[in-house]
Predicted model as a PDB file, atoms N, CA, C, CB and O in Angstrom, pLDDT in the B-factor column:
MODEL        1                                                                  
ATOM      1  N   UNK A   1       1.005  -1.236   0.070  1.00 64.00           N  
ATOM      2  CA  UNK A   1      -0.288  -0.045  -0.001  1.00 64.00           C  
ATOM      3  C   UNK A   1       0.640   1.206   0.055  1.00 64.00           C  
ATOM      4  CB  UNK A   1      -1.614  -0.049   1.516  1.00 64.00           C  
ATOM      5  O   UNK A   1       0.322   2.199  -0.600  1.00 64.00           O  
ATOM      6  N   UNK A   2       2.072   1.199   1.008  1.00 85.00           N  
ATOM      7  CA  UNK A   2       2.711   2.471   0.930  1.00 85.00           C  
ATOM      8  C   UNK A   2       3.385   2.719  -0.579  1.00 85.00           C  
ATOM      9  CB  UNK A   2       3.817   2.529   2.109  1.00 85.00           C  
ATOM     10  O   UNK A   2       3.461   3.865  -1.022  1.00 85.00           O  
ATOM     11  N   UNK A   3       3.727   1.906  -1.115  1.00 86.00           N  
ATOM     12  CA  UNK A   3       4.357   1.781  -2.683  1.00 86.00           C  
ATOM     13  C   UNK A   3       3.293   2.437  -3.444  1.00 86.00           C  
ATOM     14  CB  UNK A   3       4.636   0.104  -3.326  1.00 86.00           C  
ATOM     15  O   UNK A   3       3.574   3.531  -3.934  1.00 86.00           O  
ATOM     16  N   UNK A   4       2.282   2.027  -3.605  1.00 84.00           N  
ATOM     17  CA  UNK A   4       1.047   2.448  -4.316  1.00 84.00           C  
ATOM     18  C   UNK A   4       0.692   4.118  -4.041  1.00 84.00           C  
ATOM     19  CB  UNK A   4      -0.222   1.440  -3.753  1.00 84.00           C  
ATOM     20  O   UNK A   4       0.367   4.882  -4.949  1.00 84.00           O  
ATOM     21  N   UNK A   5       0.810   4.469  -2.770  1.00 82.00           N  
ATOM     22  CA  UNK A   5       0.667   5.781  -2.281  1.00 82.00           C  
ATOM     23  C   UNK A   5       1.823   6.656  -2.899  1.00 82.00           C  
ATOM     24  CB  UNK A   5       0.683   5.775  -0.713  1.00 82.00           C  
ATOM     25  O   UNK A   5       1.549   7.747  -3.400  1.00 82.00           O  
ATOM     26  N   UNK A   6       3.160   6.164  -2.862  1.00 91.00           N  
ATOM     27  CA  UNK A   6       4.320   7.200  -3.277  1.00 91.00           C  
ATOM     28  C   UNK A   6       4.037   7.033  -5.079  1.00 91.00           C  
ATOM     29  CB  UNK A   6       6.262   6.593  -2.596  1.00 91.00           C  
ATOM     30  O   UNK A   6       4.214   8.043  -5.760  1.00 91.00           O  
ATOM     31  N   UNK A   7       3.668   5.932  -5.658  1.00 90.00           N  
ATOM     32  CA  UNK A   7       3.527   6.028  -6.953  1.00 90.00           C  
ATOM     33  C   UNK A   7       2.262   6.993  -7.475  1.00 90.00           C  
ATOM     34  CB  UNK A   7       3.432   4.648  -7.396  1.00 90.00           C  
ATOM     35  O   UNK A   7       2.396   7.696  -8.478  1.00 90.00           O  
ATOM     36  N   UNK A   8       1.297   6.968  -6.872  1.00 91.00           N  
ATOM     37  CA  UNK A   8       0.411   7.895  -6.974  1.00 91.00           C  
ATOM     38  C   UNK A   8       0.797   9.043  -7.092  1.00 91.00           C  
ATOM     39  CB  UNK A   8      -0.306   7.885  -6.168  1.00 91.00           C  
ATOM     40  O   UNK A   8       0.292   9.695  -8.006  1.00 91.00           O  
ATOM     41  N   UNK A   9       1.735   9.639  -6.289  1.00 93.00           N  
ATOM     42  CA  UNK A   9       2.125  11.065  -6.463  1.00 93.00           C  
ATOM     43  C   UNK A   9       3.122  11.493  -7.354  1.00 93.00           C  
ATOM     44  CB  UNK A   9       2.505  11.542  -5.347  1.00 93.00           C  
ATOM     45  O   UNK A   9       3.553  12.646  -7.363  1.00 93.00           O  
ATOM     46  N   UNK A  10       3.507  10.588  -8.114  1.00 94.00           N  
ATOM     47  CA  UNK A  10       4.566  10.763  -9.179  1.00 94.00           C  
ATOM     48  C   UNK A  10       3.874  11.408 -10.453  1.00 94.00           C  
ATOM     49  CB  UNK A  10       5.270   9.297  -9.565  1.00 94.00           C  
ATOM     50  O   UNK A  10       2.702  11.198 -10.763  1.00 94.00           O  
ATOM     51  N   UNK A  11       4.666  12.140 -11.079  1.00 95.00           N  
ATOM     52  CA  UNK A  11       4.083  12.891 -12.214  1.00 95.00           C  
ATOM     53  C   UNK A  11       4.005  11.709 -13.312  1.00 95.00           C  
ATOM     54  CB  UNK A  11       5.056  14.277 -12.701  1.00 95.00           C  
ATOM     55  O   UNK A  11       4.548  10.639 -13.036  1.00 95.00           O  
ATOM     56  N   UNK A  12       3.329  11.875 -14.580  1.00 95.00           N  
ATOM     57  CA  UNK A  12       3.384  11.002 -15.558  1.00 95.00           C  
ATOM     58  C   UNK A  12       4.663  10.630 -16.001  1.00 95.00           C  
ATOM     59  CB  UNK A  12       2.710  11.423 -16.514  1.00 95.00           C  
ATOM     60  O   UNK A  12       5.007   9.451 -16.083  1.00 95.00           O  
ATOM     61  N   UNK A  13       5.446  11.661 -16.314  1.00 95.00           N  
ATOM     62  CA  UNK A  13       6.854  11.413 -16.887  1.00 95.00           C  
ATOM     63  C   UNK A  13       7.630  10.605 -15.806  1.00 95.00           C  
ATOM     64  CB  UNK A  13       7.660  12.856 -17.246  1.00 95.00           C  
ATOM     65  O   UNK A  13       8.264   9.602 -16.135  1.00 95.00           O  
ATOM     66  N   UNK A  14       7.586  10.994 -14.643  1.00 95.00           N  
ATOM     67  CA  UNK A  14       8.250  10.178 -13.630  1.00 95.00           C  
ATOM     68  C   UNK A  14       7.879   8.740 -13.315  1.00 95.00           C  
ATOM     69  CB  UNK A  14       8.129  10.833 -12.492  1.00 95.00           C  
ATOM     70  O   UNK A  14       8.642   7.859 -12.919  1.00 95.00           O  
ATOM     71  N   UNK A  15       6.340   8.638 -13.602  1.00 95.00           N  
ATOM     72  CA  UNK A  15       6.051   7.059 -13.659  1.00 95.00           C  
ATOM     73  C   UNK A  15       6.589   6.336 -14.897  1.00 95.00           C  
ATOM     74  CB  UNK A  15       4.480   6.780 -13.639  1.00 95.00           C  
ATOM     75  O   UNK A  15       6.987   5.176 -14.801  1.00 95.00           O  
ATOM     76  N   UNK A  16       6.603   6.893 -15.868  1.00 96.00           N  
ATOM     77  CA  UNK A  16       7.355   6.271 -17.110  1.00 96.00           C  
ATOM     78  C   UNK A  16       8.591   6.006 -16.828  1.00 96.00           C  
ATOM     79  CB  UNK A  16       7.409   7.080 -18.301  1.00 96.00           C  
ATOM     80  O   UNK A  16       8.962   4.871 -17.129  1.00 96.00           O  
ATOM     81  N   UNK A  17       9.564   6.901 -16.202  1.00 96.00           N  
ATOM     82  CA  UNK A  17      10.748   6.584 -15.818  1.00 96.00           C  
ATOM     83  C   UNK A  17      11.001   5.470 -14.996  1.00 96.00           C  
ATOM     84  CB  UNK A  17      11.186   7.517 -15.322  1.00 96.00           C  
ATOM     85  O   UNK A  17      11.927   4.680 -15.181  1.00 96.00           O  
ATOM     86  N   UNK A  18      10.191   5.409 -14.106  1.00 95.00           N  
ATOM     87  CA  UNK A  18      10.303   4.219 -13.090  1.00 95.00           C  
ATOM     88  C   UNK A  18       9.970   3.195 -13.842  1.00 95.00           C  
ATOM     89  CB  UNK A  18       9.421   4.244 -11.809  1.00 95.00           C  
ATOM     90  O   UNK A  18      10.779   2.267 -13.860  1.00 95.00           O  
ATOM     91  N   UNK A  19       8.683   3.060 -14.682  1.00 95.00           N  
ATOM     92  CA  UNK A  19       8.386   1.775 -15.260  1.00 95.00           C  
ATOM     93  C   UNK A  19       9.665   1.457 -16.268  1.00 95.00           C  
ATOM     94  CB  UNK A  19       6.879   1.823 -16.055  1.00 95.00           C  
ATOM     95  O   UNK A  19      10.076   0.301 -16.365  1.00 95.00           O  
ATOM     96  N   UNK A  20      10.218   2.445 -16.948  1.00 96.00           N  
ATOM     97  CA  UNK A  20      11.325   2.002 -17.873  1.00 96.00           C  
ATOM     98  C   UNK A  20      12.576   1.239 -16.833  1.00 96.00           C  
ATOM     99  CB  UNK A  20      11.957   3.508 -18.791  1.00 96.00           C  
ATOM    100  O   UNK A  20      13.135   0.179 -17.113  1.00 96.00           O  
ATOM    101  N   UNK A  21      12.815   2.001 -15.697  1.00 96.00           N  
ATOM    102  CA  UNK A  21      13.826   1.437 -15.095  1.00 96.00           C  
ATOM    103  C   UNK A  21      13.327  -0.089 -14.295  1.00 96.00           C  
ATOM    104  CB  UNK A  21      14.398   2.588 -14.121  1.00 96.00           C  
ATOM    105  O   UNK A  21      14.258  -0.750 -13.833  1.00 96.00           O  
ATOM    106  N   UNK A  22      12.311  -0.492 -14.173  1.00 95.00           N  
ATOM    107  CA  UNK A  22      11.690  -1.552 -13.797  1.00 95.00           C  
ATOM    108  C   UNK A  22      12.033  -2.618 -14.863  1.00 95.00           C  
ATOM    109  CB  UNK A  22      10.260  -1.268 -13.605  1.00 95.00           C  
ATOM    110  O   UNK A  22      12.691  -3.626 -14.604  1.00 95.00           O  
ATOM    111  N   UNK A  23      11.571  -2.335 -15.997  1.00 95.00           N  
ATOM    112  CA  UNK A  23      11.751  -3.226 -17.350  1.00 95.00           C  
ATOM    113  C   UNK A  23      12.996  -3.362 -17.576  1.00 95.00           C  
ATOM    114  CB  UNK A  23      11.169  -2.701 -18.629  1.00 95.00           C  
ATOM    115  O   UNK A  23      13.416  -4.476 -17.888  1.00 95.00           O  
ATOM    116  N   UNK A  24      13.825  -2.321 -17.476  1.00 96.00           N  
ATOM    117  CA  UNK A  24      15.360  -2.677 -17.595  1.00 96.00           C  
ATOM    118  C   UNK A  24      15.850  -3.540 -16.406  1.00 96.00           C  
ATOM    119  CB  UNK A  24      16.274  -1.313 -17.635  1.00 96.00           C  
ATOM    120  O   UNK A  24      16.420  -4.597 -16.676  1.00 96.00           O  
ATOM    121  N   UNK A  25      15.704  -3.236 -15.315  1.00 95.00           N  
ATOM    122  CA  UNK A  25      16.116  -4.312 -14.263  1.00 95.00           C  
ATOM    123  C   UNK A  25      15.642  -5.855 -14.513  1.00 95.00           C  
ATOM    124  CB  UNK A  25      15.502  -3.859 -12.862  1.00 95.00           C  
ATOM    125  O   UNK A  25      16.403  -6.822 -14.461  1.00 95.00           O  
ATOM    126  N   UNK A  26      14.373  -5.900 -14.768  1.00 93.00           N  
ATOM    127  CA  UNK A  26      13.777  -7.179 -15.205  1.00 93.00           C  
ATOM    128  C   UNK A  26      14.724  -7.917 -16.509  1.00 93.00           C  
ATOM    129  CB  UNK A  26      12.141  -6.813 -15.711  1.00 93.00           C  
ATOM    130  O   UNK A  26      15.279  -9.015 -16.477  1.00 93.00           O  
ATOM    131  N   UNK A  27      14.701  -7.079 -17.456  1.00 92.00           N  
ATOM    132  CA  UNK A  27      15.382  -7.691 -18.548  1.00 92.00           C  
ATOM    133  C   UNK A  27      16.815  -7.901 -18.297  1.00 92.00           C  
ATOM    134  CB  UNK A  27      15.216  -6.914 -19.730  1.00 92.00           C  
ATOM    135  O   UNK A  27      17.391  -8.707 -19.028  1.00 92.00           O  
ATOM    136  N   UNK A  28      17.468  -7.308 -17.390  1.00 95.00           N  
ATOM    137  CA  UNK A  28      19.053  -7.653 -16.976  1.00 95.00           C  
ATOM    138  C   UNK A  28      18.982  -9.102 -16.307  1.00 95.00           C  
ATOM    139  CB  UNK A  28      19.778  -6.431 -15.751  1.00 95.00           C  
ATOM    140  O   UNK A  28      19.918  -9.899 -16.365  1.00 95.00           O  
ATOM    141  N   UNK A  29      17.767  -9.353 -15.666  1.00 92.00           N  
ATOM    142  CA  UNK A  29      17.832 -10.613 -15.036  1.00 92.00           C  
ATOM    143  C   UNK A  29      17.001 -11.780 -15.645  1.00 92.00           C  
ATOM    144  CB  UNK A  29      17.443 -10.415 -13.696  1.00 92.00           C  
ATOM    145  O   UNK A  29      16.572 -12.729 -14.988  1.00 92.00           O  
ATOM    146  N   UNK A  30      16.816 -11.583 -17.055  1.00 87.00           N  
ATOM    147  CA  UNK A  30      15.844 -12.485 -17.745  1.00 87.00           C  
ATOM    148  C   UNK A  30      16.319 -13.940 -17.590  1.00 87.00           C  
ATOM    149  CB  UNK A  30      15.700 -12.108 -19.296  1.00 87.00           C  
ATOM    150  O   UNK A  30      15.413 -14.759 -17.744  1.00 87.00           O  
ATOM    151  N   UNK A  31      17.231 -14.321 -17.388  1.00 88.00           N  
ATOM    152  CA  UNK A  31      17.955 -15.493 -17.322  1.00 88.00           C  
ATOM    153  C   UNK A  31      17.346 -16.286 -15.916  1.00 88.00           C  
ATOM    154  CB  UNK A  31      19.626 -15.112 -17.294  1.00 88.00           C  
ATOM    155  O   UNK A  31      17.302 -17.509 -15.784  1.00 88.00           O  
ATOM    156  N   UNK A  32      16.958 -15.423 -15.056  1.00 90.00           N  
ATOM    157  CA  UNK A  32      16.533 -15.867 -13.713  1.00 90.00           C  
ATOM    158  C   UNK A  32      14.911 -16.018 -13.765  1.00 90.00           C  
ATOM    159  CB  UNK A  32      17.036 -14.754 -12.540  1.00 90.00           C  
ATOM    160  O   UNK A  32      14.393 -16.580 -12.800  1.00 90.00           O  
ATOM    161  N   UNK A  33      14.149 -15.602 -14.723  1.00 85.00           N  
ATOM    162  CA  UNK A  33      12.890 -16.054 -14.877  1.00 85.00           C  
ATOM    163  C   UNK A  33      12.526 -17.313 -15.698  1.00 85.00           C  
ATOM    164  CB  UNK A  33      12.269 -15.061 -15.349  1.00 85.00           C  
ATOM    165  O   UNK A  33      13.202 -17.697 -16.652  1.00 85.00           O  
ATOM    166  N   UNK A  34      11.509 -17.868 -15.295  1.00 88.00           N  
ATOM    167  CA  UNK A  34      10.716 -19.114 -15.836  1.00 88.00           C  
ATOM    168  C   UNK A  34       9.852 -18.637 -16.996  1.00 88.00           C  
ATOM    169  CB  UNK A  34       9.739 -19.816 -14.669  1.00 88.00           C  
ATOM    170  O   UNK A  34       9.338 -17.519 -16.962  1.00 88.00           O  
ATOM    171  N   UNK A  35       9.711 -19.345 -17.871  1.00 86.00           N  
ATOM    172  CA  UNK A  35       8.841 -18.944 -18.959  1.00 86.00           C  
ATOM    173  C   UNK A  35       7.879 -19.820 -18.812  1.00 86.00           C  
ATOM    174  CB  UNK A  35       9.387 -18.928 -20.326  1.00 86.00           C  
ATOM    175  O   UNK A  35       8.288 -20.904 -18.394  1.00 86.00           O  
ATOM    176  N   UNK A  36       6.381 -19.729 -19.062  1.00 94.00           N  
ATOM    177  CA  UNK A  36       5.385 -20.914 -18.810  1.00 94.00           C  
ATOM    178  C   UNK A  36       5.465 -21.194 -20.455  1.00 94.00           C  
ATOM    179  CB  UNK A  36       3.598 -20.493 -17.996  1.00 94.00           C  
ATOM    180  O   UNK A  36       5.686 -20.344 -21.318  1.00 94.00           O  
ATOM    181  N   UNK A  37       5.244 -22.501 -20.635  1.00 96.00           N  
ATOM    182  CA  UNK A  37       5.097 -23.275 -21.750  1.00 96.00           C  
ATOM    183  C   UNK A  37       4.089 -22.529 -22.894  1.00 96.00           C  
ATOM    184  CB  UNK A  37       4.556 -24.675 -21.246  1.00 96.00           C  
ATOM    185  O   UNK A  37       4.344 -22.568 -24.098  1.00 96.00           O  
ATOM    186  N   UNK A  38       3.084 -21.947 -22.411  1.00 97.00           N  
ATOM    187  CA  UNK A  38       2.150 -21.266 -23.105  1.00 97.00           C  
ATOM    188  C   UNK A  38       2.654 -19.934 -23.819  1.00 97.00           C  
ATOM    189  CB  UNK A  38       1.091 -21.006 -22.189  1.00 97.00           C  
ATOM    190  O   UNK A  38       2.410 -19.477 -24.936  1.00 97.00           O  
ATOM    191  N   UNK A  39       3.370 -19.520 -22.868  1.00 95.00           N  
ATOM    192  CA  UNK A  39       4.112 -17.952 -23.309  1.00 95.00           C  
ATOM    193  C   UNK A  39       4.951 -18.312 -24.283  1.00 95.00           C  
ATOM    194  CB  UNK A  39       5.063 -17.074 -22.111  1.00 95.00           C  
ATOM    195  O   UNK A  39       4.798 -17.751 -25.368  1.00 95.00           O  
ATOM    196  N   UNK A  40       6.069 -19.358 -24.134  1.00 94.00           N  
ATOM    197  CA  UNK A  40       6.975 -19.744 -24.980  1.00 94.00           C  
ATOM    198  C   UNK A  40       6.260 -19.912 -26.508  1.00 94.00           C  
ATOM    199  CB  UNK A  40       7.617 -21.032 -24.384  1.00 94.00           C  
ATOM    200  O   UNK A  40       6.665 -19.409 -27.555  1.00 94.00           O  
ATOM    201  N   UNK A  41       5.143 -20.723 -26.323  1.00 97.00           N  
ATOM    202  CA  UNK A  41       4.505 -20.955 -27.770  1.00 97.00           C  
ATOM    203  C   UNK A  41       4.133 -19.571 -28.418  1.00 97.00           C  
ATOM    204  CB  UNK A  41       3.090 -21.908 -27.678  1.00 97.00           C  
ATOM    205  O   UNK A  41       4.373 -19.379 -29.610  1.00 97.00           O  
ATOM    206  N   UNK A  42       3.421 -18.402 -27.467  1.00 97.00           N  
ATOM    207  CA  UNK A  42       3.047 -17.500 -28.047  1.00 97.00           C  
ATOM    208  C   UNK A  42       4.286 -16.581 -28.934  1.00 97.00           C  
ATOM    209  CB  UNK A  42       2.319 -16.872 -27.045  1.00 97.00           C  
ATOM    210  O   UNK A  42       4.125 -16.090 -30.052  1.00 97.00           O  
ATOM    211  N   UNK A  43       5.533 -16.512 -28.095  1.00 93.00           N  
ATOM    212  CA  UNK A  43       6.730 -15.985 -28.512  1.00 93.00           C  
ATOM    213  C   UNK A  43       7.165 -16.783 -29.932  1.00 93.00           C  
ATOM    214  CB  UNK A  43       7.805 -16.139 -27.290  1.00 93.00           C  
ATOM    215  O   UNK A  43       7.384 -16.219 -31.004  1.00 93.00           O  
ATOM    216  N   UNK A  44       7.229 -18.081 -29.706  1.00 96.00           N  
ATOM    217  CA  UNK A  44       7.664 -18.832 -31.022  1.00 96.00           C  
ATOM    218  C   UNK A  44       6.795 -18.591 -32.217  1.00 96.00           C  
ATOM    219  CB  UNK A  44       7.672 -20.359 -30.804  1.00 96.00           C  
ATOM    220  O   UNK A  44       7.294 -18.568 -33.342  1.00 96.00           O  
ATOM    221  N   UNK A  45       5.439 -18.398 -32.006  1.00 97.00           N  
ATOM    222  CA  UNK A  45       4.573 -18.284 -33.128  1.00 97.00           C  
ATOM    223  C   UNK A  45       4.801 -16.937 -33.515  1.00 97.00           C  
ATOM    224  CB  UNK A  45       3.104 -18.604 -32.861  1.00 97.00           C  
ATOM    225  O   UNK A  45       4.868 -16.802 -34.737  1.00 97.00           O  
ATOM    226  N   UNK A  46       4.944 -15.867 -32.830  1.00 94.00           N  
ATOM    227  CA  UNK A  46       5.357 -14.410 -33.439  1.00 94.00           C  
ATOM    228  C   UNK A  46       6.669 -14.353 -34.097  1.00 94.00           C  
ATOM    229  CB  UNK A  46       5.419 -13.305 -32.330  1.00 94.00           C  
ATOM    230  O   UNK A  46       6.909 -13.523 -34.974  1.00 94.00           O  
ATOM    231  N   UNK A  47       7.565 -15.264 -33.667  1.00 93.00           N  
ATOM    232  CA  UNK A  47       8.742 -15.108 -34.422  1.00 93.00           C  
ATOM    233  C   UNK A  47       8.691 -15.794 -35.660  1.00 93.00           C  
ATOM    234  CB  UNK A  47       9.854 -15.520 -33.716  1.00 93.00           C  
ATOM    235  O   UNK A  47       9.210 -15.370 -36.693  1.00 93.00           O  
ATOM    236  N   UNK A  48       7.906 -17.118 -35.525  1.00 96.00           N  
ATOM    237  CA  UNK A  48       7.411 -17.511 -37.088  1.00 96.00           C  
ATOM    238  C   UNK A  48       6.974 -16.567 -37.957  1.00 96.00           C  
ATOM    239  CB  UNK A  48       6.309 -18.392 -37.134  1.00 96.00           C  
ATOM    240  O   UNK A  48       7.458 -16.445 -39.082  1.00 96.00           O  
ATOM    241  N   UNK A  49       6.038 -15.843 -37.502  1.00 96.00           N  
ATOM    242  CA  UNK A  49       5.296 -14.745 -38.151  1.00 96.00           C  
ATOM    243  C   UNK A  49       6.124 -13.489 -38.825  1.00 96.00           C  
ATOM    244  CB  UNK A  49       4.381 -14.196 -37.083  1.00 96.00           C  
ATOM    245  O   UNK A  49       5.800 -12.980 -39.898  1.00 96.00           O  
ATOM    246  N   UNK A  50       7.185 -13.094 -38.066  1.00 92.00           N  
ATOM    247  CA  UNK A  50       8.081 -12.248 -38.513  1.00 92.00           C  
ATOM    248  C   UNK A  50       9.010 -13.004 -39.764  1.00 92.00           C  
ATOM    249  CB  UNK A  50       8.902 -11.770 -37.237  1.00 92.00           C  
ATOM    250  O   UNK A  50       9.182 -12.576 -40.905  1.00 92.00           O  
ATOM    251  N   UNK A  51       9.504 -14.171 -39.203  1.00 94.00           N  
ATOM    252  CA  UNK A  51      10.273 -14.613 -40.350  1.00 94.00           C  
ATOM    253  C   UNK A  51       9.471 -15.007 -41.389  1.00 94.00           C  
ATOM    254  CB  UNK A  51      11.139 -15.653 -40.057  1.00 94.00           C  
ATOM    255  O   UNK A  51      10.210 -15.107 -42.368  1.00 94.00           O  
ATOM    256  N   UNK A  52       8.076 -15.347 -41.758  1.00 96.00           N  
ATOM    257  CA  UNK A  52       7.408 -15.505 -42.999  1.00 96.00           C  
ATOM    258  C   UNK A  52       7.067 -14.139 -43.418  1.00 96.00           C  
ATOM    259  CB  UNK A  52       6.186 -16.418 -42.915  1.00 96.00           C  
ATOM    260  O   UNK A  52       6.718 -13.916 -44.578  1.00 96.00           O  
ATOM    261  N   UNK A  53       7.147 -13.246 -42.564  1.00 94.00           N  
ATOM    262  CA  UNK A  53       6.654 -11.888 -43.192  1.00 94.00           C  
ATOM    263  C   UNK A  53       5.246 -11.519 -42.956  1.00 94.00           C  
ATOM    264  CB  UNK A  53       6.814 -11.899 -44.686  1.00 94.00           C  
ATOM    265  O   UNK A  53       4.718 -10.524 -43.453  1.00 94.00           O  
ATOM    266  N   UNK A  54       4.549 -12.524 -42.026  1.00 96.00           N  
ATOM    267  CA  UNK A  54       2.987 -12.132 -41.793  1.00 96.00           C  
ATOM    268  C   UNK A  54       2.992 -11.082 -40.436  1.00 96.00           C  
ATOM    269  CB  UNK A  54       1.930 -13.713 -41.437  1.00 96.00           C  
ATOM    270  O   UNK A  54       1.937 -10.848 -39.847  1.00 96.00           O  
ATOM    271  N   UNK A  55       3.975 -10.623 -40.110  1.00 93.00           N  
ATOM    272  CA  UNK A  55       3.949  -9.798 -39.092  1.00 93.00           C  
ATOM    273  C   UNK A  55       5.463  -9.142 -39.323  1.00 93.00           C  
ATOM    274  CB  UNK A  55       3.615 -10.579 -37.651  1.00 93.00           C  
ATOM    275  O   UNK A  55       6.338  -9.861 -39.805  1.00 93.00           O  
ATOM    276  N   UNK A  56       5.775  -7.652 -38.942  1.00 87.00           N  
ATOM    277  CA  UNK A  56       7.026  -7.062 -38.625  1.00 87.00           C  
ATOM    278  C   UNK A  56       7.293  -6.687 -37.504  1.00 87.00           C  
ATOM    279  CB  UNK A  56       7.276  -6.162 -39.232  1.00 87.00           C  
ATOM    280  O   UNK A  56       6.423  -6.576 -36.640  1.00 87.00           O  
ATOM    281  N   UNK A  57       8.576  -6.412 -37.298  1.00 81.00           N  
ATOM    282  CA  UNK A  57       9.125  -5.989 -35.839  1.00 81.00           C  
ATOM    283  C   UNK A  57       9.556  -4.564 -35.548  1.00 81.00           C  
ATOM    284  CB  UNK A  57      10.344  -6.793 -35.517  1.00 81.00           C  
ATOM    285  O   UNK A  57      10.400  -4.107 -36.320  1.00 81.00           O  
ATOM    286  N   UNK A  58       9.228  -3.971 -34.804  1.00 86.00           N  
ATOM    287  CA  UNK A  58       9.599  -2.523 -34.367  1.00 86.00           C  
ATOM    288  C   UNK A  58      10.573  -2.602 -33.248  1.00 86.00           C  
ATOM    289  CB  UNK A  58       8.319  -1.664 -33.885  1.00 86.00           C  
ATOM    290  O   UNK A  58      10.309  -3.250 -32.235  1.00 86.00           O  
ATOM    291  N   UNK A  59      11.670  -1.973 -33.400  1.00 91.00           N  
ATOM    292  CA  UNK A  59      12.709  -2.074 -32.436  1.00 91.00           C  
ATOM    293  C   UNK A  59      11.881  -0.838 -31.424  1.00 91.00           C  
ATOM    294  CB  UNK A  59      14.501  -1.721 -33.135  1.00 91.00           C  
ATOM    295  O   UNK A  59      11.066   0.029 -31.738  1.00 91.00           O  
ATOM    296  N   UNK A  60      12.595  -1.263 -29.889  1.00 93.00           N  
ATOM    297  CA  UNK A  60      11.816  -0.614 -28.880  1.00 93.00           C  
ATOM    298  C   UNK A  60      12.016   0.652 -28.894  1.00 93.00           C  
ATOM    299  CB  UNK A  60      12.015  -1.043 -27.649  1.00 93.00           C  
ATOM    300  O   UNK A  60      10.977   1.224 -28.564  1.00 93.00           O  
ATOM    301  N   UNK A  61      13.139   1.611 -29.193  1.00 95.00           N  
ATOM    302  CA  UNK A  61      13.403   2.838 -29.351  1.00 95.00           C  
ATOM    303  C   UNK A  61      12.434   3.568 -30.368  1.00 95.00           C  
ATOM    304  CB  UNK A  61      14.737   2.895 -29.696  1.00 95.00           C  
ATOM    305  O   UNK A  61      12.097   4.708 -30.047  1.00 95.00           O  
ATOM    306  N   UNK A  62      11.942   3.053 -31.557  1.00 94.00           N  
ATOM    307  CA  UNK A  62      10.949   3.227 -32.551  1.00 94.00           C  
ATOM    308  C   UNK A  62       9.545   3.170 -32.183  1.00 94.00           C  
ATOM    309  CB  UNK A  62      11.139   2.330 -33.490  1.00 94.00           C  
ATOM    310  O   UNK A  62       8.778   3.965 -32.727  1.00 94.00           O  
ATOM    311  N   UNK A  63       9.054   2.238 -31.232  1.00 93.00           N  
ATOM    312  CA  UNK A  63       7.949   2.104 -30.601  1.00 93.00           C  
ATOM    313  C   UNK A  63       7.943   3.288 -29.519  1.00 93.00           C  
ATOM    314  CB  UNK A  63       7.845   0.692 -30.065  1.00 93.00           C  
ATOM    315  O   UNK A  63       7.033   4.113 -29.435  1.00 93.00           O  
ATOM    316  N   UNK A  64       8.857   3.264 -28.862  1.00 94.00           N  
ATOM    317  CA  UNK A  64       8.583   4.348 -27.605  1.00 94.00           C  
ATOM    318  C   UNK A  64       8.238   5.905 -28.245  1.00 94.00           C  
ATOM    319  CB  UNK A  64      10.159   4.477 -26.513  1.00 94.00           C  
ATOM    320  O   UNK A  64       7.331   6.609 -27.800  1.00 94.00           O  
ATOM    321  N   UNK A  65       9.134   6.302 -29.372  1.00 95.00           N  
ATOM    322  CA  UNK A  65       9.041   7.387 -30.221  1.00 95.00           C  
ATOM    323  C   UNK A  65       7.626   7.514 -30.628  1.00 95.00           C  
ATOM    324  CB  UNK A  65       9.948   7.256 -31.372  1.00 95.00           C  
ATOM    325  O   UNK A  65       7.051   8.599 -30.530  1.00 95.00           O  
ATOM    326  N   UNK A  66       6.970   6.337 -31.132  1.00 93.00           N  
ATOM    327  CA  UNK A  66       5.603   6.638 -31.896  1.00 93.00           C  
ATOM    328  C   UNK A  66       4.448   6.737 -30.689  1.00 93.00           C  
ATOM    329  CB  UNK A  66       5.195   5.281 -33.107  1.00 93.00           C  
ATOM    330  O   UNK A  66       3.383   7.350 -30.763  1.00 93.00           O  
ATOM    331  N   UNK A  67       4.930   5.999 -29.612  1.00 94.00           N  
ATOM    332  CA  UNK A  67       3.654   6.260 -28.443  1.00 94.00           C  
ATOM    333  C   UNK A  67       4.090   7.517 -27.851  1.00 94.00           C  
ATOM    334  CB  UNK A  67       3.460   4.992 -27.099  1.00 94.00           C  
ATOM    335  O   UNK A  67       3.152   8.210 -27.455  1.00 94.00           O  
ATOM    336  N   UNK A  68       5.163   7.963 -27.694  1.00 94.00           N  
ATOM    337  CA  UNK A  68       5.316   9.335 -27.257  1.00 94.00           C  
ATOM    338  C   UNK A  68       4.508  10.306 -28.144  1.00 94.00           C  
ATOM    339  CB  UNK A  68       6.797   9.715 -27.261  1.00 94.00           C  
ATOM    340  O   UNK A  68       3.662  11.068 -27.675  1.00 94.00           O  
ATOM    341  N   UNK A  69       4.873  10.219 -29.675  1.00 95.00           N  
ATOM    342  CA  UNK A  69       4.067  11.031 -30.591  1.00 95.00           C  
ATOM    343  C   UNK A  69       2.482  11.281 -30.386  1.00 95.00           C  
ATOM    344  CB  UNK A  69       4.235  10.416 -31.855  1.00 95.00           C  
ATOM    345  O   UNK A  69       1.900  12.366 -30.374  1.00 95.00           O  
ATOM    346  N   UNK A  70       1.944   9.990 -30.229  1.00 94.00           N  
ATOM    347  CA  UNK A  70       0.344   9.563 -30.121  1.00 94.00           C  
ATOM    348  C   UNK A  70       0.081  10.530 -28.897  1.00 94.00           C  
ATOM    349  CB  UNK A  70      -0.056   7.672 -29.754  1.00 94.00           C  
ATOM    350  O   UNK A  70      -0.845  11.331 -29.022  1.00 94.00           O  
ATOM    351  N   UNK A  71       0.856  10.525 -27.657  1.00 94.00           N  
ATOM    352  CA  UNK A  71       0.066  10.996 -26.410  1.00 94.00           C  
ATOM    353  C   UNK A  71       0.566  12.544 -26.187  1.00 94.00           C  
ATOM    354  CB  UNK A  71       0.411   9.962 -24.974  1.00 94.00           C  
ATOM    355  O   UNK A  71       0.296  13.169 -25.161  1.00 94.00           O  
ATOM    356  N   UNK A  72       1.245  13.026 -27.160  1.00 86.00           N  
ATOM    357  CA  UNK A  72       1.766  14.232 -27.018  1.00 86.00           C  
ATOM    358  C   UNK A  72       0.929  15.163 -27.713  1.00 86.00           C  
ATOM    359  CB  UNK A  72       3.079  14.273 -27.432  1.00 86.00           C  
ATOM    360  O   UNK A  72       1.213  16.360 -27.723  1.00 86.00           O  
TER     361      UNK A  72                                                      
ENDMDL                                                                          
END                                                                             
């Protein structure tokens, strides 16, 4: 509850910064996370779709830029 109160007092920009820091920390410890089989299946399917041209990949920096432009 205390962390939720602290988060609610942050500005939108600060919340995004905290979220990005959390994701970066999680990413840097990805080898410690267990991936359920259903999730692996979804990721494998998406990778197959990219390889066959059914879908396309956007790098994270481009995606963040596009999101920022949409909310600005």
